[in-house]
C-alpha positions as a Markdown table, in Angstrom:
| # | Residue | x | y | z |
|---|---|---|---|---|
| 1 | Unk | -54.6 | -16.4 | 88.8 |
| 2 | Unk | -51.7 | -18.5 | 89.6 |
| 3 | Unk | -51.0 | -22.6 | 89.8 |
| 4 | Unk | -53.8 | -24.8 | 90.5 |
| 5 | Unk | -54.6 | -28.4 | 90.9 |
| 6 | Unk | -56.6 | -28.0 | 87.2 |
| 7 | Unk | -54.1 | -25.7 | 85.4 |
| 8 | Unk | -52.0 | -28.5 | 86.0 |
| 9 | Unk | -53.9 | -31.0 | 84.4 |
| 10 | Unk | -54.8 | -29.2 | 81.4 |
| 11 | Unk | -50.9 | -28.5 | 81.1 |
| 12 | Unk | -50.7 | -32.6 | 81.6 |
| 13 | Unk | -53.0 | -33.2 | 79.0 |
| 14 | Unk | -51.4 | -30.5 | 76.5 |
| 15 | Unk | -48.2 | -31.7 | 76.9 |
| 16 | Unk | -49.1 | -35.7 | 76.1 |
| 17 | Unk | -50.8 | -34.3 | 73.0 |
| 18 | Unk | -47.8 | -32.5 | 71.8 |
| 19 | Unk | -45.6 | -35.2 | 72.5 |
| 20 | Unk | -47.6 | -38.4 | 71.0 |
| 21 | Unk | -48.7 | -35.7 | 68.0 |
| 22 | Unk | -44.5 | -35.1 | 67.6 |
| 23 | Unk | -44.2 | -39.2 | 67.5 |
| 24 | Unk | -46.9 | -39.4 | 65.0 |
| 25 | Unk | -45.6 | -36.7 | 62.3 |
| 26 | Unk | -41.6 | -36.5 | 63.1 |
| 27 | Unk | -40.9 | -39.0 | 60.3 |
| 28 | Unk | -42.7 | -37.0 | 57.9 |
| 29 | Unk | -40.4 | -35.7 | 55.4 |
| 30 | Unk | -40.5 | -32.3 | 56.1 |
| 31 | Unk | -39.3 | -33.1 | 59.8 |
| 32 | Unk | -36.5 | -35.5 | 58.8 |
| 33 | Unk | -34.2 | -33.4 | 57.6 |
| 34 | Unk | -31.3 | -30.3 | 59.2 |
| 35 | Unk | -34.4 | -27.9 | 59.2 |
| 36 | Unk | -37.2 | -29.8 | 60.4 |
| 37 | Unk | -34.6 | -30.5 | 63.5 |
| 38 | Unk | -35.4 | -27.3 | 64.8 |
| 39 | Unk | -38.8 | -27.9 | 64.3 |
| 40 | Unk | -38.9 | -30.6 | 66.7 |
| 41 | Unk | -36.5 | -28.7 | 69.0 |
| 42 | Unk | -39.2 | -26.4 | 69.4 |
| 43 | Unk | -42.3 | -28.4 | 70.1 |
| 44 | Unk | -39.9 | -30.2 | 72.9 |
| 45 | Unk | -39.1 | -26.5 | 74.5 |
| 46 | Unk | -42.9 | -25.7 | 73.9 |
| 47 | Unk | -43.8 | -28.8 | 75.8 |
| 48 | Unk | -41.2 | -28.3 | 78.6 |
| 49 | Unk | -42.2 | -24.7 | 78.8 |
| 50 | Unk | -46.4 | -25.9 | 78.9 |
| 51 | Unk | -45.5 | -28.2 | 82.0 |
| 52 | Unk | -43.7 | -25.8 | 84.1 |
| 53 | Unk | -45.6 | -22.6 | 82.9 |
| 54 | Unk | -48.5 | -24.6 | 84.2 |
| 55 | Unk | -51.3 | -21.4 | 85.7 |
| 56 | Unk | -54.8 | -19.9 | 85.2 |
| 57 | Unk | -54.1 | -16.7 | 84.1 |
| 58 | Unk | -56.9 | -14.3 | 83.7 |
| 59 | Unk | -58.2 | -14.4 | 80.3 |
| 60 | Unk | -58.8 | -18.2 | 80.8 |
| 61 | Unk | -62.5 | -19.2 | 80.2 |
| 62 | Unk | -63.8 | -22.0 | 82.5 |
| 63 | Unk | -65.8 | -24.7 | 81.3 |
| 64 | Unk | -67.9 | -26.9 | 83.8 |
| 65 | Unk | -67.1 | -30.5 | 83.6 |
| 66 | Unk | -68.9 | -32.9 | 85.7 |
| 67 | Unk | -68.8 | -36.5 | 86.6 |
| 68 | Unk | -65.5 | -38.0 | 87.0 |
| 69 | Unk | -63.6 | -35.2 | 86.4 |
| 70 | Unk | -65.4 | -33.9 | 89.7 |
| 71 | Unk | -65.2 | -37.0 | 91.8 |
| 72 | Unk | -61.2 | -37.0 | 91.3 |
| 73 | Unk | -60.8 | -33.0 | 92.1 |
| 74 | Unk | -62.7 | -33.9 | 95.3 |
| 75 | Unk | -60.5 | -37.0 | 95.9 |
| 76 | Unk | -57.2 | -35.1 | 95.3 |
| 77 | Unk | -58.3 | -32.1 | 97.4 |
| 78 | Unk | -60.9 | -32.8 | 99.9 |
| 79 | Unk | -59.7 | -36.2 | 100.7 |
| 80 | Unk | -57.3 | -35.5 | 103.6 |
| 81 | Unk | -55.7 | -37.9 | 106.4 |
| 82 | Unk | -55.3 | -36.6 | 109.7 |
| 83 | Unk | -52.3 | -36.8 | 111.8 |
| 84 | Unk | -51.6 | -35.5 | 115.7 |
| 85 | Unk | -50.6 | -32.1 | 114.4 |
| 86 | Unk | -51.6 | -31.4 | 110.6 |
| 87 | Unk | -53.5 | -32.7 | 107.7 |
| 88 | Unk | -52.6 | -33.2 | 104.3 |
| 89 | Unk | -54.7 | -34.0 | 100.7 |
| 90 | Unk | -53.7 | -36.4 | 98.3 |
| 91 | Unk | -52.7 | -33.2 | 95.7 |
| 92 | Unk | -50.5 | -32.4 | 98.5 |
| 93 | Unk | -48.6 | -35.7 | 99.1 |
| 94 | Unk | -48.4 | -36.3 | 95.1 |
| 95 | Unk | -46.6 | -32.7 | 95.2 |
| 96 | Unk | -43.8 | -33.4 | 97.9 |
| 97 | Unk | -43.2 | -36.8 | 96.3 |
| 98 | Unk | -42.9 | -35.2 | 93.0 |
| 99 | Unk | -40.0 | -33.2 | 94.9 |
| 100 | Unk | -38.8 | -35.3 | 96.8 |
| 101 | Unk | -38.1 | -37.6 | 93.5 |
| 102 | Unk | -36.8 | -34.8 | 91.5 |
| 103 | Unk | -34.5 | -33.6 | 93.8 |
| 104 | Unk | -32.9 | -37.5 | 94.3 |
| 105 | Unk | -33.1 | -37.8 | 90.0 |
| 106 | Unk | -30.9 | -34.9 | 90.3 |
| 107 | Unk | -28.6 | -35.6 | 92.8 |
| 108 | Unk | -27.9 | -39.1 | 90.9 |
| 109 | Unk | -27.5 | -37.4 | 88.0 |
| 110 | Unk | -25.0 | -34.4 | 88.7 |
| 111 | Unk | -22.8 | -37.3 | 91.0 |
| 112 | Unk | -23.0 | -39.8 | 88.0 |
| 113 | Unk | -21.6 | -36.6 | 86.2 |
| 114 | Unk | -18.7 | -35.5 | 87.9 |
| 115 | Unk | -18.0 | -39.7 | 88.8 |
| 116 | Unk | -16.9 | -40.3 | 85.2 |
| 117 | Unk | -15.5 | -36.8 | 84.1 |
| 118 | Unk | -13.3 | -37.2 | 87.4 |
| 119 | Unk | -12.3 | -41.0 | 85.7 |
| 120 | Unk | -11.1 | -39.6 | 82.6 |
| 121 | Unk | -8.9 | -36.9 | 84.4 |
| 122 | Unk | -5.4 | -39.9 | 84.3 |
| 123 | Unk | -6.3 | -39.7 | 80.2 |
| 124 | Unk | -4.3 | -37.2 | 78.3 |
| 125 | Unk | -5.2 | -36.0 | 74.6 |
| 126 | Unk | -4.3 | -38.3 | 71.8 |
| 127 | Unk | -1.1 | -37.7 | 70.3 |
| 128 | Unk | -1.5 | -40.2 | 67.1 |
| 129 | Unk | -0.5 | -38.5 | 64.0 |
| 130 | Unk | -3.3 | -40.0 | 62.4 |
| 131 | Unk | -6.0 | -38.8 | 64.2 |
| 132 | Unk | -4.7 | -35.3 | 64.7 |
| 133 | Unk | -4.3 | -35.1 | 60.5 |
| 134 | Unk | -7.8 | -36.2 | 60.6 |
| 135 | Unk | -9.0 | -33.9 | 62.8 |
| 136 | Unk | -7.4 | -30.8 | 61.5 |
| 137 | Unk | -8.8 | -32.0 | 57.9 |
| 138 | Unk | -12.3 | -32.6 | 59.4 |
| 139 | Unk | -12.0 | -28.8 | 61.1 |
| 140 | Unk | -11.2 | -27.6 | 57.8 |
| 141 | Unk | -13.4 | -29.5 | 55.5 |
| 142 | Unk | -16.4 | -28.5 | 57.7 |
| 143 | Unk | -15.2 | -24.9 | 58.5 |
| 144 | Unk | -15.1 | -25.6 | 62.1 |
| 145 | Unk | -13.5 | -23.8 | 65.1 |
| 146 | Unk | -14.1 | -25.9 | 67.8 |
| 147 | Unk | -11.5 | -26.2 | 70.9 |
| 148 | Unk | -11.9 | -30.3 | 71.9 |
| 149 | Unk | -9.6 | -32.8 | 72.6 |
| 150 | Unk | -9.6 | -36.4 | 71.8 |
| 151 | Unk | -9.3 | -39.0 | 74.1 |
| 152 | Unk | -8.1 | -42.6 | 73.3 |
| 153 | Unk | -9.5 | -45.0 | 75.6 |
| 154 | Unk | -9.1 | -48.7 | 75.6 |
| 155 | Unk | -12.3 | -49.6 | 77.5 |
| 156 | Unk | -14.7 | -48.0 | 75.2 |
| 157 | Unk | -16.9 | -50.1 | 72.7 |
| 158 | Unk | -17.9 | -46.4 | 70.5 |
| 159 | Unk | -17.4 | -43.3 | 70.2 |
| 160 | Unk | -18.8 | -40.6 | 72.2 |
| 161 | Unk | -18.5 | -37.0 | 73.1 |
| 162 | Unk | -18.7 | -35.6 | 76.9 |
| 163 | Unk | -18.5 | -31.6 | 77.9 |
| 164 | Unk | -20.2 | -28.6 | 77.1 |
| 165 | Unk | -17.1 | -26.1 | 78.2 |
| 166 | Unk | -14.5 | -28.8 | 78.5 |
| 167 | Unk | -15.9 | -30.9 | 75.1 |
| 168 | Unk | -14.0 | -34.4 | 74.5 |
| 169 | Unk | -14.5 | -37.0 | 71.9 |
| 170 | Unk | -14.0 | -40.1 | 73.8 |
| 171 | Unk | -12.5 | -42.8 | 71.0 |
| 172 | Unk | -12.1 | -46.5 | 71.3 |
| 173 | Unk | -8.6 | -48.1 | 70.4 |
| 174 | Unk | -9.8 | -50.0 | 67.4 |
| 175 | Unk | -7.7 | -49.6 | 64.2 |
| 176 | Unk | -9.7 | -47.0 | 62.2 |
| 177 | Unk | -9.0 | -46.1 | 58.4 |
| 178 | Unk | -8.5 | -42.5 | 58.0 |
| 179 | Unk | -11.9 | -42.6 | 55.9 |
| 180 | Unk | -13.3 | -44.0 | 59.3 |
| 181 | Unk | -12.0 | -42.0 | 61.4 |
| 182 | Unk | -12.9 | -38.8 | 59.4 |
| 183 | Unk | -16.5 | -39.9 | 59.3 |
| 184 | Unk | -17.0 | -40.3 | 63.4 |
| 185 | Unk | -15.0 | -37.4 | 64.3 |
| 186 | Unk | -17.0 | -35.4 | 61.7 |
| 187 | Unk | -20.3 | -36.8 | 63.4 |
| 188 | Unk | -19.2 | -35.7 | 66.6 |
| 189 | Unk | -17.7 | -32.5 | 65.7 |
| 190 | Unk | -21.1 | -31.3 | 64.3 |
| 191 | Unk | -22.5 | -32.6 | 67.6 |
| 192 | Unk | -20.9 | -30.1 | 69.2 |
| 193 | Unk | -21.4 | -27.4 | 66.5 |
| 194 | Unk | -24.7 | -27.8 | 67.1 |
| 195 | Unk | -25.1 | -27.4 | 71.2 |
| 196 | Unk | -26.5 | -31.2 | 70.9 |
| 197 | Unk | -24.8 | -32.1 | 74.0 |
| 198 | Unk | -26.2 | -29.0 | 76.5 |
| 199 | Unk | -29.6 | -29.8 | 74.9 |
| 200 | Unk | -29.6 | -33.1 | 75.7 |
| 201 | Unk | -28.6 | -32.2 | 79.6 |
| 202 | Unk | -31.4 | -29.8 | 79.4 |
| 203 | Unk | -33.9 | -32.5 | 78.4 |
| 204 | Unk | -32.2 | -34.8 | 80.8 |
| 205 | Unk | -32.5 | -32.9 | 83.6 |
| 206 | Unk | -36.6 | -32.1 | 82.6 |
| 207 | Unk | -36.7 | -35.6 | 82.6 |
| 208 | Unk | -35.6 | -35.6 | 86.3 |
| 209 | Unk | -37.9 | -32.8 | 87.2 |
| 210 | Unk | -41.0 | -34.6 | 85.6 |
| 211 | Unk | -39.9 | -38.4 | 86.8 |
| 212 | Unk | -43.2 | -39.6 | 86.8 |
| 213 | Unk | -44.5 | -38.7 | 83.4 |
| 214 | Unk | -43.6 | -41.1 | 81.0 |
| 215 | Unk | -44.5 | -39.1 | 77.8 |
| 216 | Unk | -40.9 | -37.1 | 78.6 |
| 217 | Unk | -38.9 | -39.6 | 78.0 |
| 218 | Unk | -40.5 | -40.3 | 74.7 |
| 219 | Unk | -40.1 | -36.8 | 73.8 |
| 220 | Unk | -36.3 | -37.5 | 75.0 |
| 221 | Unk | -36.2 | -40.2 | 72.4 |
| 222 | Unk | -37.5 | -38.2 | 69.7 |
| 223 | Unk | -35.3 | -35.1 | 70.1 |
| 224 | Unk | -32.4 | -37.2 | 70.4 |
| 225 | Unk | -33.2 | -39.4 | 67.4 |
| 226 | Unk | -33.6 | -35.4 | 65.5 |
| 227 | Unk | -30.1 | -34.6 | 66.6 |
| 228 | Unk | -29.1 | -37.7 | 65.2 |
| 229 | Unk | -30.8 | -37.0 | 61.8 |
| 230 | Unk | -29.4 | -33.1 | 61.7 |
| 231 | Unk | -25.8 | -34.4 | 62.3 |
| 232 | Unk | -26.1 | -37.2 | 59.8 |
| 233 | Unk | -27.6 | -35.3 | 57.2 |
| 234 | Unk | -24.8 | -32.2 | 57.5 |
| 235 | Unk | -22.0 | -34.6 | 57.3 |
| 236 | Unk | -23.1 | -36.5 | 54.1 |
| 237 | Unk | -24.7 | -33.3 | 52.9 |
| 238 | Unk | -21.9 | -32.5 | 49.8 |
| 239 | Unk | -21.3 | -36.3 | 49.7 |
| 240 | Unk | -22.2 | -38.6 | 46.6 |
| 241 | Unk | -24.1 | -42.1 | 47.2 |
| 242 | Unk | -21.3 | -44.1 | 47.6 |
| 243 | Unk | -19.4 | -42.0 | 49.9 |
| 244 | Unk | -22.8 | -42.0 | 51.8 |
| 245 | Unk | -23.0 | -45.8 | 51.9 |
| 246 | Unk | -19.5 | -45.9 | 53.1 |
| 247 | Unk | -20.8 | -43.5 | 56.0 |
| 248 | Unk | -23.5 | -45.9 | 56.8 |
| 249 | Unk | -21.3 | -48.6 | 56.6 |
| 250 | Unk | -19.3 | -47.0 | 59.1 |
| 251 | Unk | -22.4 | -46.3 | 61.5 |
| 252 | Unk | -23.5 | -49.7 | 61.0 |
| 253 | Unk | -19.8 | -51.4 | 62.3 |
| 254 | Unk | -19.8 | -49.0 | 65.4 |
| 255 | Unk | -23.3 | -50.6 | 66.1 |
| 256 | Unk | -22.0 | -54.1 | 65.8 |
| 257 | Unk | -18.8 | -53.1 | 68.0 |
| 258 | Unk | -21.1 | -51.8 | 70.4 |
| 259 | Unk | -23.5 | -55.2 | 70.4 |
| 260 | Unk | -20.4 | -57.5 | 70.9 |
| 261 | Unk | -20.0 | -59.0 | 74.6 |
| 262 | Unk | -16.5 | -57.7 | 75.7 |
| 263 | Unk | -15.7 | -58.0 | 79.6 |
| 264 | Unk | -13.1 | -55.4 | 79.4 |
| 265 | Unk | -15.4 | -52.6 | 77.6 |
| 266 | Unk | -18.1 | -50.8 | 78.0 |
| 267 | Unk | -20.2 | -47.8 | 76.5 |
| 268 | Unk | -20.1 | -44.1 | 77.2 |
| 269 | Unk | -22.6 | -44.0 | 79.9 |
| 270 | Unk | -25.9 | -42.5 | 78.9 |
| 271 | Unk | -25.6 | -40.2 | 81.6 |
| 272 | Unk | -22.5 | -38.1 | 79.8 |
| 273 | Unk | -22.9 | -39.1 | 76.4 |
| 274 | Unk | -24.0 | -37.4 | 73.2 |
| 275 | Unk | -26.2 | -40.3 | 72.3 |
| 276 | Unk | -27.7 | -43.5 | 73.3 |
| 277 | Unk | -27.1 | -46.7 | 72.4 |
| 278 | Unk | -28.4 | -47.1 | 69.1 |
| 279 | Unk | -30.8 | -49.6 | 68.2 |
| 280 | Unk | -31.6 | -51.2 | 64.9 |
| 281 | Unk | -35.1 | -49.5 | 64.5 |
| 282 | Unk | -33.4 | -46.1 | 64.7 |
| 283 | Unk | -30.4 | -46.9 | 62.4 |
| 284 | Unk | -33.1 | -48.1 | 59.8 |
| 285 | Unk | -34.6 | -44.8 | 59.7 |
| 286 | Unk | -31.4 | -42.7 | 59.3 |
| 287 | Unk | -30.5 | -44.9 | 56.8 |
| 288 | Unk | -33.7 | -44.3 | 54.8 |
| 289 | Unk | -33.2 | -40.7 | 54.7 |
| 290 | Unk | -29.6 | -40.9 | 54.0 |
| 291 | Unk | -30.2 | -42.8 | 51.0 |
| 292 | Unk | -32.8 | -40.0 | 49.8 |
| 293 | Unk | -30.8 | -36.9 | 51.3 |
| 294 | Unk | -30.8 | -35.0 | 47.9 |
| 295 | Unk | -34.6 | -35.6 | 47.3 |
| 296 | Unk | -35.4 | -34.4 | 50.8 |
| 297 | Unk | -36.9 | -31.1 | 51.2 |
| 298 | Unk | -35.2 | -28.9 | 54.1 |
| 299 | Unk | -36.9 | -25.4 | 52.9 |
| 300 | Unk | -37.6 | -23.4 | 55.7 |
| 301 | Unk | -41.1 | -22.8 | 54.5 |
| 302 | Unk | -42.7 | -25.6 | 56.1 |
| 303 | Unk | -40.5 | -25.5 | 59.1 |
| 304 | Unk | -41.9 | -22.1 | 59.5 |
| 305 | Unk | -45.6 | -23.1 | 58.9 |
| 306 | Unk | -45.4 | -26.1 | 61.2 |
| 307 | Unk | -43.2 | -23.8 | 63.8 |
| 308 | Unk | -46.1 | -21.1 | 63.5 |
| 309 | Unk | -48.9 | -24.1 | 63.8 |
| 310 | Unk | -47.7 | -25.5 | 67.3 |
| 311 | Unk | -47.1 | -22.0 | 68.4 |
| 312 | Unk | -50.9 | -21.1 | 67.7 |
| 313 | Unk | -52.0 | -24.2 | 69.8 |
| 314 | Unk | -49.7 | -23.9 | 72.5 |
| 315 | Unk | -51.0 | -20.0 | 73.2 |
| 316 | Unk | -54.7 | -21.5 | 72.7 |
| 317 | Unk | -53.8 | -24.0 | 75.1 |
| 318 | Unk | -54.2 | -21.3 | 77.7 |
| 319 | Unk | -57.8 | -20.2 | 76.8 |
| 320 | Unk | -60.0 | -22.7 | 78.3 |
| 321 | Unk | -59.9 | -24.4 | 81.7 |
| 322 | Unk | -61.6 | -27.3 | 82.9 |
| 323 | Unk | -63.5 | -27.0 | 86.4 |
| 324 | Unk | -65.8 | -29.2 | 88.4 |
| 325 | Unk | -69.2 | -28.3 | 87.9 |
| 326 | Unk | -71.3 | -28.2 | 91.4 |
| 327 | Unk | -74.7 | -27.5 | 92.5 |
| 328 | Unk | -74.8 | -23.8 | 93.4 |
| 329 | Unk | -74.5 | -23.9 | 97.4 |
| 330 | Unk | -78.2 | -22.5 | 98.1 |
| 331 | Unk | -78.2 | -24.0 | 101.6 |
| 332 | Unk | -75.5 | -21.8 | 102.9 |
| 333 | Unk | -77.5 | -18.7 | 101.5 |
| 334 | Unk | -80.2 | -17.5 | 103.8 |
| 335 | Unk | -83.0 | -15.7 | 103.0 |
| 336 | Unk | -82.1 | -15.7 | 99.4 |
| 337 | Unk | -84.6 | -17.5 | 97.2 |
| 338 | Unk | -82.5 | -17.7 | 93.8 |
| 339 | Unk | -79.7 | -19.1 | 93.5 |
| 340 | Unk | -78.3 | -16.9 | 90.7 |
| 341 | Unk | -74.7 | -14.9 | 91.3 |
| 342 | Unk | -74.7 | -11.7 | 89.8 |
| 343 | Unk | -71.0 | -11.3 | 89.0 |
| 344 | Unk | -71.5 | -7.3 | 89.0 |
| 345 | Unk | -73.1 | -7.1 | 92.2 |
| 346 | Unk | -71.1 | -9.8 | 93.9 |
| 347 | Unk | -67.3 | -10.1 | 95.0 |
| 348 | Unk | -64.7 | -12.4 | 97.1 |
| 349 | Unk | -62.8 | -11.4 | 100.0 |
| 350 | Unk | -60.3 | -12.5 | 102.5 |
| 351 | Unk | -60.7 | -12.0 | 106.0 |
| 352 | Unk | -58.3 | -13.8 | 108.9 |
| 353 | Unk | -57.3 | -16.1 | 106.3 |
| 354 | Unk | -61.0 | -17.0 | 105.1 |
| 355 | Unk | -62.7 | -16.7 | 101.9 |
| 356 | Unk | -65.6 | -15.0 | 102.1 |
| 357 | Unk | -68.1 | -14.2 | 98.7 |
| 358 | Unk | -70.8 | -11.4 | 98.8 |
| 359 | Unk | -73.6 | -12.9 | 96.8 |
| 360 | Unk | -75.6 | -9.8 | 94.9 |
| 361 | Unk | -74.0 | -7.3 | 97.1 |
| 362 | Unk | -75.9 | -8.7 | 100.5 |
| 363 | Unk | -75.7 | -12.2 | 101.7 |
| 364 | Unk | -72.2 | -13.3 | 102.5 |
| 365 | Unk | -70.9 | -16.9 | 102.6 |
| 366 | Unk | -67.6 | -18.7 | 103.6 |
| 367 | Unk | -66.3 | -20.6 | 100.5 |
| 368 | Unk | -63.8 | -22.9 | 100.0 |
| 369 | Unk | -60.7 | -21.8 | 98.9 |
| 370 | Unk | -59.7 | -24.8 | 97.0 |
| 371 | Unk | -62.6 | -25.7 | 95.4 |
| 372 | Unk | -64.9 | -22.9 | 95.4 |
| 373 | Unk | -62.5 | -19.6 | 94.5 |
| 374 | Unk | -61.5 | -21.2 | 91.5 |
| 375 | Unk | -65.1 | -21.5 | 90.0 |
| 376 | Unk | -66.3 | -18.5 | 91.3 |
| 377 | Unk | -63.2 | -16.4 | 89.8 |
| 378 | Unk | -63.6 | -18.0 | 86.3 |
| 379 | Unk | -67.3 | -16.9 | 86.2 |
| 380 | Unk | -66.0 | -13.4 | 86.4 |
| 381 | Unk | -66.4 | -12.8 | 90.0 |
| 382 | Unk | -63.4 | -10.9 | 91.5 |
| 383 | Unk | -61.4 | -9.6 | 95.1 |
| 384 | Unk | -62.1 | -7.0 | 96.5 |
| 385 | Unk | -61.2 | -5.4 | 100.0 |
| 386 | Unk | -63.0 | -6.5 | 103.1 |
| 387 | Unk | -64.3 | -2.5 | 103.9 |
| 388 | Unk | -66.0 | -2.9 | 100.5 |
| 389 | Unk | -68.7 | -5.6 | 102.2 |
| 390 | Unk | -72.3 | -4.5 | 102.3 |
């Protein structure tokens, strides 16, 4: 049938359920490994699709819900504010504010991204022999072919990466050892190979579009943490415990440098970086997983099962549509003593922009397009041409 107020509410409820379920179960061992990250990304994609595909399909079954639900529906759809030349409902006001807010957030995102990338133009690729040697070693060891330039930015606190088509790794001007530089570049290269930056931009755009929906920020946080864990597991995949501990130490040192107050240094803006500023809680989770990396089961069986269950719930979310419950409009039906409407003998039609219901093949009443038409359609009454009216 299309986008309606009630299909939007259902999508909102299901997206919230998906996101909070993801938050509760993400730290489960089967969803923490490198394969589990794909399942988490799938959940995020389905959440976003469910929100933007808020449609009432023909196979959706209506469920009558009264009480507060009906009162809220009436307020959002029937309550109008009169102006000199038009009337507008709270639902229409919400849609307008939604669109204006989304446009403003997207405009801000693109302006900030463009401004920061423009500020990097004066910097040329780092010509340090150490950086070039370690970078070549990382690409060889991990079997990666990535066209990426490395910039040394004196004002940075910690490394970061930007760019989808023109990839750049940004390094502070610290005196890194070869080992520290190896782990840092390996982590950033893994981000690029996994397409994490493109994923980050996509989910940030979704956050701009759904700026009024708080759970979307929680979803963004979960997917960013999942991508960080996936990179950690890839970098440490073939490392012994001592080297994994050393890798964790490099992460700790980067976090400490980011926490230092230095007026001449700053962080890579979140709007363009691969990851947001790390917190102690997220680092603790990453360390726990890295410490048990060889024992973590990352097989595809549990991941596939989890993905199938999520997909089933996604499609099942379209099966039922809660609709406000109203008393049958008997006062509008002249000469008809019964409130029963037979869907086989009744139909809807449109005339001069107005909606009419033919009841049991005889009486005809005008019905409300927003409130009553969806209820009748959900009850099995179909649209016919005006010429079918008796």
